[in-house]
N, C-alpha and C positions, 0 to 999 in steps of 0.2 A: 502494501498501500503506501508506502512512503518513497520506494522507489519511482514509483507512476508518479505521487505527488511531486516529486522533483523533477523529474520526467517533463509534466507539465508547467513548471512555473517555469525553466531554465529557457533562454531565449537563443536562437541558432543565427549565423548569419553565414558566408557565404565567401571563398574567395574570388576574386575578380574572375577567374578563368571559366567559372559558372552562371558569375550575374554576367559574362560576353556571349555564352552559350544562350540564355535566357535572352538575350536583346537580340541575337542574330535570328535565332529560333522563331520567336516571334515576332520581328522583323520579317523574315520568309511568307509567316503566315499571314501577316496583316497586308503583305504585296500581294498575296496568291486572291485573298477576300478581295482586295480593291480592285484588283484587275477582271476577275469573274463577275464583280457587282456592275462594275462600270460595264463589263458587253452584256447583261441578263436585261440593263435598264434599255441599251439599245436594240436588243433582242424583242424584248416586249413593244420597243417602237417600232423596228424594222423586222415583221416574221422572215424577210432577205437575208436579213445579214446575218453574214459567215465571218465569226471571232476571229482572230488573228492566228489560232492557236487552232484552229481546226485544218489539220494538214495531209489527212488521206482517210479512208472508213474507221482504223482503227484509233488515230489520235484526232478525236473530233470533242470539241468541248462543246460546240453548240449542240451534238445529240445531247448529250448529261445534263449541258443547262437546261435544255427542255423536258428533262425527262420529270415525273413525278418525284423520284429520291431526291431534285436539288430543292424541293420545297419540303423538308419530311417533317418541318412544325410548322406549315403553314405560311412559310414565308421563306426567299431565297438564304437555304444555306451560308453563304458568306457573308452574309448580315450578322449572323452569330460570330463567325468567324472575325469580323472587323471587331467588338466587341470584346472576346476571351483573348485573341491576340495581340489587342494593344493592353490588356490587365501581364500579362506575361511578360512585354517590355517593360511598363511602370516598375514590378517586381525586380526584374533583374536592373534594373535603372535605381531603385533604391536598394540592393545589396553592392553593387557599384560604389555607392556613397555612403556605405556601410552599416547601410540599418541590419537588425538583425528582428526576427521576428520568432513569436511564443508558436508551442506547437500546434497550437488550433488550428494557428494561421496556415502551419506548412502541412499541418495535413488537409486543411481544405484546400489550398491549391494543388496537393494532390491526388484528392479527390477530381477537379475539373480536369488535370491530367488525364485521370484514367477513364473519365465521362469522353474526352477530348481522343482519345488512342481505340475507344470502344466505337465510337461515333464514323471514325477513318477508318476502321475493322468492316465494320456495316458498307460503311462505302464503295471498298474494294472490292467486298466479292457482290457488290450490286455492281459498280464497271463493267467488272469483266464475266460477269455470269448473268442479265439481266436488261443492264444497257448493253452490253454489249462497244464497248469504245470508255477512250481514255480522253479525261483533262490534263492536260500538262501542269496549269495552275495548280490543280487539283492534289496532281502527285508532289506540288513544290508544298503543299499544305501536309501531306501525305507525310512527309521526310522530316518535317519540322517537327509536327506534331509527336511521331515516334522517339527521334531521338529527346525529345524534351523529357517526355514520358519516364522514359529511362535513367533520366542520370537523375531527375525529380527522386525519382526511387532509389538511385543509389546517395544521392547524399543522406536521406531519409535512413534506411540503413546504416550507413557507417559513421553517420550522429546520432544513433543511438535514440532518436526520437520513434522509429519502431524495433519494438524486440526482434534481434535475427540472430543464428548463433554466428561465434567469433569468425569463421572461416567464411561464411556468407560477407559479412560488412569489411574483412580483410579484403577477399576476393571483390568486391565492387568498389573498394578504395584504390586498388591498384589496378583494375581493368574494369573499369568503368562502360567502357567501348564497345566490350564486346555484345551486351546483349541487344543494342542500337542496331550494331552489325550483323546481329544473325537476323535478328528482325525485319531489317532490310533486307535482308539477302532473302527470307522464305517469299516476302511480295515480291521482287525482283524477278524468283521464280518461277512464281506465280505466272506474273504479266508475260514472264519469256514463253513457257507452254501452251498458258493460252493461244498463244497468236502464230508457233511457230511456225506454221504454215506460211503465214502472212509476211514475219521475219527475212523466213529462208528463202522465200519464192522471187 
């Protein structure tokens, strides 16, 4: 009980490297969300508009934007990204300036990251096996979200904000890059195998 209380009371900051990672991943997601939002407005104004990233039948941003999945909550998904990735950038800048946050704040932030990675995983499945098209800007947001999620998990484990075995904390302290690389590798392989005939033709 005392250990739990101590964990809740203390605040945790992060080095400039982690802060920079938050700023970069947040900025990447923000850029992707902004471009998709602008293109979505243009598509609503002109149904014949073709987004610049619609390159071929597979890499077709327009097909993704016009799908039902692009408005999962009743409004264009990138509008959610404009808010969420903006928060990530703000947290990163705060950490860079020396801010330290309590455990509840980090857990709330991690919960948001978990929702984000779960949401993009669903979108990946829908893009590959339902919509049958990829959006390059969406892919950028996917990468940013996956990298962000795993580095936040690594921070929580190695700082003791989330209880974990010592070996796991040590591993994530030294090799925090491994989970996101493996995760992105799996997504890349799914994309490659899904359209193998197209890529090799």
